MOPAC internal coordinates of N, CA, C and O (Angstrom, degrees):
PM7 1SCF
backbone

  N    0.0000 0     0.00 0     0.00 0    0    0    0
  C    1.4418 1     0.00 0     0.00 0    1    0    0
  C    1.5260 1   108.48 1     0.00 0    2    1    0
  O    1.2310 1   119.45 1   -50.86 1    3    2    1
  N    1.3102 1   118.66 1   129.14 1    3    2    1
  C    1.4608 1   121.63 1   180.00 1    5    3    2
  C    1.5316 1   111.22 1   -65.55 1    6    5    3
  O    1.2310 1   121.17 1   -34.97 1    7    6    5
  N    1.3012 1   115.36 1   145.03 1    7    6    5
  C    1.4593 1   120.56 1   178.09 1    9    7    6
  C    1.5169 1   109.54 1   -88.13 1   10    9    7
  O    1.2310 1   120.78 1   -37.71 1   11   10    9
  N    1.3120 1   116.12 1   142.29 1   11   10    9
  C    1.4538 1   121.21 1   174.81 1   13   11   10
  C    1.5194 1   107.33 1  -108.53 1   14   13   11
  O    1.2310 1   120.91 1   -59.17 1   15   14   13
  N    1.3349 1   115.86 1   120.83 1   15   14   13
  C    1.4523 1   121.75 1  -175.47 1   17   15   14
  C    1.5158 1   109.00 1  -120.60 1   18   17   15
  O    1.2310 1   121.12 1   -43.94 1   19   18   17
  N    1.3293 1   115.47 1   136.06 1   19   18   17
  C    1.4543 1   120.64 1   177.16 1   21   19   18
  C    1.5211 1   110.85 1   -84.08 1   22   21   19
  O    1.2310 1   120.83 1    26.26 1   23   22   21
  N    1.3255 1   116.02 1  -153.74 1   23   22   21
  C    1.4687 1   121.45 1  -178.98 1   25   23   22
  C    1.5241 1   110.40 1   -66.67 1   26   25   23
  O    1.2310 1   121.08 1   -40.90 1   27   26   25
  N    1.3254 1   115.54 1   139.10 1   27   26   25
  C    1.4653 1   121.98 1   180.00 1   29   27   26
  C    1.5147 1   108.50 1  -130.41 1   30   29   27
  O    1.2310 1   120.37 1   -46.18 1   31   30   29
  N    1.3322 1   116.90 1   133.82 1   31   30   29
  C    1.4611 1   121.69 1   175.55 1   33   31   30
  C    1.5227 1   107.87 1  -122.89 1   34   33   31
  O    1.2310 1   120.18 1   -62.30 1   35   34   33
  N    1.3130 1   117.26 1   117.70 1   35   34   33
  C    1.4603 1   122.33 1   178.62 1   37   35   34
  C    1.5182 1   107.77 1  -102.80 1   38   37   35
  O    1.2310 1   120.41 1   -60.98 1   39   38   37
  N    1.3169 1   116.83 1   119.02 1   39   38   37
  C    1.4562 1   121.13 1  -179.89 1   41   39   38
  C    1.5183 1   110.97 1   -90.40 1   42   41   39
  O    1.2310 1   120.38 1   135.20 1   43   42   41
  N    1.3368 1   116.88 1   -44.80 1   43   42   41
  C    1.4607 1   119.99 1  -177.02 1   45   43   42
  C    1.5240 1   109.23 1  -156.78 1   46   45   43
  O    1.2310 1   121.18 1   -38.08 1   47   46   45
  N    1.3222 1   115.35 1   141.92 1   47   46   45
  C    1.4608 1   121.23 1   173.66 1   49   47   46
  C    1.5210 1   106.63 1  -132.02 1   50   49   47
  O    1.2310 1   120.42 1   -52.72 1   51   50   49
  N    1.3232 1   116.80 1   127.28 1   51   50   49
  C    1.4638 1   119.62 1  -179.53 1   53   51   50
  C    1.5230 1   110.48 1   -74.50 1   54   53   51
  O    1.2310 1   121.04 1   -10.01 1   55   54   53
  N    1.3167 1   115.61 1   169.99 1   55   54   53
  C    1.4579 1   120.77 1  -176.03 1   57   55   54
  C    1.5088 1   114.57 1   -65.96 1   58   57   55
  O    1.2310 1   119.55 1   156.28 1   59   58   57
  N    1.3314 1   118.47 1   -23.72 1   59   58   57
  C    1.4609 1   120.18 1  -178.06 1   61   59   58
  C    1.5260 1   111.94 1  -110.83 1   62   61   59
  O    1.2310 1   120.06 1  -157.64 1   63   62   61
  N    1.3150 1   117.50 1    22.36 1   63   62   61
  C    1.4625 1   121.57 1  -176.69 1   65   63   62
  C    1.5261 1   111.14 1   -97.65 1   66   65   63
  O    1.2310 1   121.72 1   -13.82 1   67   66   65
  N    1.3257 1   114.31 1   166.18 1   67   66   65
  C    1.4625 1   121.19 1   173.69 1   69   67   66
  C    1.5218 1   108.10 1  -123.03 1   70   69   67
  O    1.2310 1   120.61 1   -47.83 1   71   70   69
  N    1.3129 1   116.44 1   132.17 1   71   70   69
  C    1.4568 1   121.61 1   175.58 1   73   71   70
  C    1.5192 1   107.05 1  -118.36 1   74   73   71
  O    1.2310 1   120.39 1   -57.96 1   75   74   73
  N    1.3094 1   116.85 1   122.04 1   75   74   73
  C    1.4537 1   120.97 1  -176.60 1   77   75   74
  C    1.5146 1   109.59 1  -131.58 1   78   77   75
  O    1.2310 1   121.11 1   -43.27 1   79   78   77
  N    1.3225 1   115.48 1   136.73 1   79   78   77
  C    1.4644 1   121.46 1   170.83 1   81   79   78
  C    1.5155 1   106.30 1  -127.28 1   82   81   79
  O    1.2310 1   120.92 1   -57.13 1   83   82   81
  N    1.3202 1   115.84 1   122.87 1   83   82   81
  C    1.4552 1   119.49 1   178.22 1   85   83   82
  C    1.5129 1   112.56 1   107.16 1   86   85   83
  O    1.2310 1   121.39 1    16.56 1   87   86   85
  N    1.3087 1   114.95 1  -163.44 1   87   86   85
  C    1.4567 1   121.13 1  -176.91 1   89   87   86
  C    1.5249 1   110.71 1   -76.19 1   90   89   87
  O    1.2310 1   121.07 1   -35.29 1   91   90   89
  N    1.3144 1   115.56 1   144.71 1   91   90   89
  C    1.4524 1   120.20 1   179.52 1   93   91   90
  C    1.5239 1   108.60 1  -148.28 1   94   93   91
  O    1.2310 1   120.65 1   -36.64 1   95   94   93
  N    1.3171 1   116.36 1   143.36 1   95   94   93
  C    1.4625 1   120.55 1   178.99 1   97   95   94
  C    1.5208 1   110.86 1   -88.14 1   98   97   95
  O    1.2310 1   120.36 1   129.90 1   99   98   97
  N    1.3287 1   116.92 1   -50.10 1   99   98   97
  C    1.4639 1   120.39 1  -178.87 1  101   99   98
  C    1.5177 1   109.79 1  -152.97 1  102  101   99
  O    1.2310 1   120.80 1   -39.83 1  103  102  101
  N    1.3128 1   116.07 1   140.17 1  103  102  101
  C    1.4635 1   122.27 1   174.42 1  105  103  102
  C    1.5192 1   107.56 1  -128.39 1  106  105  103
  O    1.2310 1   120.34 1   -44.41 1  107  106  105
  N    1.3125 1   116.96 1   135.59 1  107  106  105
  C    1.4658 1   120.37 1  -178.55 1  109  107  106
  C    1.5273 1   110.55 1  -144.50 1  110  109  107
  O    1.2310 1   120.21 1   -98.08 1  111  110  109
  N    1.3314 1   117.21 1    81.92 1  111  110  109
  C    1.4672 1   118.31 1   177.07 1  113  111  110
  C    1.5186 1   110.33 1   -68.32 1  114  113  111
  O    1.2310 1   120.65 1   -36.05 1  115  114  113
  N    1.3185 1   116.36 1   143.95 1  115  114  113
  C    1.4585 1   120.21 1  -178.93 1  117  115  114
  C    1.5115 1   109.24 1  -129.83 1  118  117  115
  O    1.2310 1   121.06 1   -55.86 1  119  118  117
  N    1.3226 1   115.59 1   124.14 1  119  118  117
  C    1.4490 1   120.97 1   179.76 1  121  119  118
  C    1.5146 1   108.87 1  -157.97 1  122  121  119
  O    1.2310 1   120.42 1   -30.23 1  123  122  121
  N    1.3177 1   116.81 1   149.77 1  123  122  121
  C    1.4564 1   120.66 1   174.20 1  125  123  122
  C    1.5180 1   108.67 1  -147.83 1  126  125  123
  O    1.2310 1   120.75 1   -29.11 1  127  126  125
  N    1.3189 1   116.17 1   150.89 1  127  126  125
  C    1.4626 1   121.33 1  -179.45 1  129  127  126
  C    1.5184 1   109.00 1  -153.67 1  130  129  127
  O    1.2310 1   121.34 1   -27.10 1  131  130  129
  N    1.3112 1   115.04 1   152.90 1  131  130  129
  C    1.4616 1   120.59 1   176.87 1  133  131  130
  C    1.5260 1   107.29 1  -133.29 1  134  133  131
  O    1.2310 1   120.31 1   -50.64 1  135  134  133
  N    1.3118 1   117.02 1   129.36 1  135  134  133
  C    1.4530 1   121.61 1  -176.55 1  137  135  134
  C    1.5147 1   110.29 1  -123.82 1  138  137  135
  O    1.2310 1   120.81 1   -49.44 1  139  138  137
  N    1.3110 1   116.05 1   130.56 1  139  138  137
  C    1.4647 1   122.10 1   173.81 1  141  139  138
  C    1.5196 1   108.04 1  -118.31 1  142  141  139
  O    1.2310 1   120.53 1   -47.64 1  143  142  141
  N    1.3142 1   116.59 1   132.36 1  143  142  141
  C    1.4564 1   120.01 1   179.25 1  145  143  142
  C    1.5174 1   109.48 1  -151.67 1  146  145  143
  O    1.2310 1   120.93 1   -31.16 1  147  146  145
  N    1.2946 1   115.82 1   148.84 1  147  146  145
  C    1.4542 1   121.17 1  -179.42 1  149  147  146
  C    1.5225 1   112.11 1   -80.80 1  150  149  147
  O    1.2310 1   121.26 1    -1.98 1  151  150  149
  N    1.3050 1   115.20 1   178.02 1  151  150  149
  C    1.4590 1   120.73 1   180.00 1  153  151  150
  C    1.5175 1   111.73 1   -61.06 1  154  153  151
  O    1.2310 1   120.10 1   -42.64 1  155  154  153
  N    1.3301 1   117.41 1   137.36 1  155  154  153
  C    1.4566 1   121.73 1   179.30 1  157  155  154
  C    1.5152 1   114.29 1    79.04 1  158  157  155
  O    1.2310 1   119.36 1  -171.04 1  159  158  157
  N    1.3056 1   118.83 1     8.96 1  159  158  157
  C    1.4607 1   120.94 1  -174.96 1  161  159  158
  C    1.5240 1   113.55 1   -72.94 1  162  161  159
  O    1.2310 1   119.70 1   144.71 1  163  162  161
  N    1.3033 1   118.18 1   -35.29 1  163  162  161
  C    1.4637 1   120.32 1  -173.45 1  165  163  162
  C    1.5256 1   112.89 1  -105.55 1  166  165  163
  O    1.2310 1   119.81 1  -155.84 1  167  166  165
  N    1.3084 1   117.97 1    24.16 1  167  166  165
  C    1.4632 1   120.96 1   177.33 1  169  167  166
  C    1.5162 1   109.88 1   -75.01 1  170  169  167
  O    1.2310 1   120.76 1   -39.27 1  171  170  169
  N    1.3231 1   116.15 1   140.73 1  171  170  169
  C    1.4555 1   120.97 1   176.51 1  173  171  170
  C    1.5222 1   108.52 1  -133.70 1  174  173  171
  O    1.2310 1   120.72 1   -23.15 1  175  174  173
  N    1.3069 1   116.23 1   156.85 1  175  174  173
  C    1.4560 1   120.41 1   177.96 1  177  175  174
  C    1.5154 1   110.91 1   131.32 1  178  177  175
  O    1.2310 1   121.18 1    -2.89 1  179  178  177
  N    1.3236 1   115.36 1   177.11 1  179  178  177
  C    1.4630 1   121.82 1  -179.13 1  181  179  178
  C    1.5235 1   109.99 1   -95.23 1  182  181  179
  O    1.2310 1   120.34 1   -43.25 1  183  182  181
  N    1.3097 1   116.95 1   136.75 1  183  182  181
  C    1.4595 1   122.40 1   172.69 1  185  183  182
  C    1.5175 1   115.13 1    72.28 1  186  185  183
  O    1.2310 1   119.26 1  -151.93 1  187  186  185
  N    1.3163 1   119.02 1    28.07 1  187  186  185
  C    1.4614 1   120.92 1   179.23 1  189  187  186
  C    1.5261 1   108.73 1   -79.97 1  190  189  187
  O    1.2310 1   121.08 1   -49.13 1  191  190  189
  N    1.3232 1   115.54 1   130.87 1  191  190  189
  C    1.4619 1   121.14 1   176.94 1  193  191  190
  C    1.5200 1   108.18 1  -122.25 1  194  193  191
  O    1.2310 1   120.80 1   -56.48 1  195  194  193
  N    1.3090 1   116.08 1   123.52 1  195  194  193
  C    1.4642 1   121.06 1  -176.40 1  197  195  194
  C    1.5221 1   108.80 1  -126.80 1  198  197  195
  O    1.2310 1   120.67 1   -47.89 1  199  198  197
  N    1.3240 1   116.33 1   132.11 1  199  198  197
  C    1.4587 1   121.39 1   175.37 1  201  199  198
  C    1.5209 1   107.87 1  -128.24 1  202  201  199
  O    1.2310 1   120.82 1   -76.79 1  203  202  201
  N    1.3035 1   116.03 1   103.21 1  203  202  201
  C    1.4561 1   120.88 1  -178.78 1  205  203  202
  C    1.5240 1   112.01 1  -104.11 1  206  205  203
  O    1.2310 1   120.94 1  -175.15 1  207  206  205
  N    1.3206 1   115.82 1     4.85 1  207  206  205
  C    1.4727 1   122.40 1  -178.00 1  209  207  206
  C    1.5191 1   110.35 1    53.91 1  210  209  207
  O    1.2310 1   119.55 1    66.24 1  211  210  209
  N    1.2977 1   118.47 1  -113.76 1  211  210  209
  C    1.4629 1   121.03 1  -176.29 1  213  211  210
  C    1.5290 1   110.39 1  -106.40 1  214  213  211
  O    1.2310 1   120.84 1  -119.46 1  215  214  213
  N    1.2992 1   115.99 1    60.54 1  215  214  213
  C    1.4547 1   121.27 1  -179.02 1  217  215  214
  C    1.5258 1   110.71 1   -74.52 1  218  217  215
  O    1.2310 1   120.73 1   -41.69 1  219  218  217
  N    1.3223 1   116.21 1   138.31 1  219  218  217
  C    1.4634 1   121.44 1   175.28 1  221  219  218
  C    1.5243 1   109.54 1  -132.74 1  222  221  219
  O    1.2310 1   121.11 1   -25.54 1  223  222  221
  N    1.3051 1   115.47 1   154.46 1  223  222  221
  C    1.4558 1   121.80 1   175.09 1  225  223  222
  C    1.5226 1   107.49 1  -117.69 1  226  225  223
  O    1.2310 1   120.36 1   -69.27 1  227  226  225
  N    1.3108 1   116.91 1   110.73 1  227  226  225
  C    1.4569 1   122.01 1  -179.46 1  229  227  226
  C    1.5234 1   108.80 1  -104.15 1  230  229  227
  O    1.2310 1   120.76 1   -53.35 1  231  230  229
  N    1.3177 1   116.14 1   126.65 1  231  230  229
  C    1.4577 1   120.65 1  -176.98 1  233  231  230
  C    1.5194 1   108.52 1  -121.29 1  234  233  231
  O    1.2310 1   121.22 1   -57.01 1  235  234  233
  N    1.3177 1   115.27 1   122.99 1  235  234  233
  C    1.4615 1   121.17 1   173.40 1  237  235  234
  C    1.5182 1   106.35 1  -129.12 1  238  237  235
  O    1.2310 1   120.40 1   -71.95 1  239  238  237
  N    1.3122 1   116.84 1   108.05 1  239  238  237
  C    1.4632 1   121.86 1  -173.67 1  241  239  238
  C    1.5193 1   109.07 1  -116.77 1  242  241  239
  O    1.2310 1   120.45 1   -77.69 1  243  242  241
  N    1.3414 1   116.74 1   102.31 1  243  242  241
  C    1.4620 1   120.63 1  -178.85 1  245  243  242
  C    1.5186 1   112.83 1   -69.68 1  246  245  243
  O    1.2310 1   120.31 1   136.04 1  247  246  245
  N    1.3299 1   117.01 1   -43.96 1  247  246  245
  C    1.4624 1   118.74 1  -178.98 1  249  247  246
  C    1.5266 1   108.92 1   -81.58 1  250  249  247
  O    1.2310 1   121.09 1   -56.05 1  251  250  249
  N    1.3066 1   115.52 1   123.95 1  251  250  249
  C    1.4536 1   121.38 1  -174.89 1  253  251  250
  C    1.5271 1   110.66 1   -70.80 1  254  253  251
  O    1.2310 1   120.20 1   141.23 1  255  254  253
  N    1.3166 1   117.23 1   -38.77 1  255  254  253
  C    1.4601 1   121.59 1  -177.72 1  257  255  254
  C    1.5190 1   109.06 1  -112.70 1  258  257  255
  O    1.2310 1   120.53 1   -63.32 1  259  258  257
  N    1.3414 1   116.60 1   116.68 1  259  258  257
  C    1.4584 1   121.24 1   177.83 1  261  259  258
  C    1.5252 1   111.87 1   -89.71 1  262  261  259
  O    1.2310 1   120.78 1   139.37 1  263  262  261
  N    1.3098 1   116.12 1   -40.63 1  263  262  261
  C    1.4601 1   120.80 1  -179.09 1  265  263  262
  C    1.5197 1   107.30 1  -141.90 1  266  265  263
  O    1.2310 1   120.56 1   -66.43 1  267  266  265
  N    1.3036 1   116.54 1   113.57 1  267  266  265
  C    1.4648 1   119.21 1  -179.21 1  269  267  266
  C    1.5124 1   110.89 1   -78.36 1  270  269  267
  O    1.2310 1   120.88 1   -28.45 1  271  270  269
  N    1.3079 1   115.93 1   151.55 1  271  270  269
  C    1.4607 1   121.21 1   176.13 1  273  271  270
  C    1.5224 1   110.24 1  -115.98 1  274  273  271
  O    1.2310 1   120.66 1  -144.47 1  275  274  273
  N    1.3106 1   116.35 1    35.53 1  275  274  273
  C    1.4508 1   122.37 1   178.91 1  277  275  274
  C    1.5243 1   109.29 1   -84.04 1  278  277  275
  O    1.2310 1   120.94 1   -46.14 1  279  278  277
  N    1.2962 1   115.81 1   133.86 1  279  278  277
  C    1.4593 1   120.72 1  -178.99 1  281  279  278
  C    1.5185 1   110.11 1   -64.47 1  282  281  279
  O    1.2310 1   120.87 1   -56.40 1  283  282  281
  N    1.3350 1   115.94 1   123.60 1  283  282  281
  C    1.4684 1   119.70 1  -175.97 1  285  283  282
  C    1.5321 1   112.15 1  -126.82 1  286  285  283
  O    1.2310 1   120.31 1  -147.38 1  287  286  285
  N    1.3242 1   117.02 1    32.62 1  287  286  285
  C    1.4615 1   118.78 1   175.83 1  289  287  286
  C    1.5227 1   109.35 1  -133.18 1  290  289  287
  O    1.2310 1   121.18 1   -23.45 1  291  290  289
  N    1.3042 1   115.34 1   156.55 1  291  290  289
  C    1.4580 1   120.47 1  -179.82 1  293  291  290
  C    1.5232 1   109.60 1   -96.45 1  294  293  291
  O    1.2310 1   121.17 1   -37.13 1  295  294  293
  N    1.3192 1   115.37 1   142.87 1  295  294  293
  C    1.4675 1   118.78 1   178.52 1  297  295  294
  C    1.5071 1   110.00 1  -110.24 1  298  297  295
  O    1.2310 1   120.10 1   180.00 1  299  298  297

């Protein structure tokens, strides 16, 4: 059965997103990312003061692949 869709306004779509209007059988977005950051890196707000002195972020990652993005479903 066809889908009936009214007005749609798209403001932003990220690089790993899916935007669909109407009927769909299967959607499978695939994305992976790894982030390393030191202490106090993701703080937000007004007037934040951080003193970490000689903070370091040491990363030792033995496994090369943490999350695979290989297609694992049948169509």
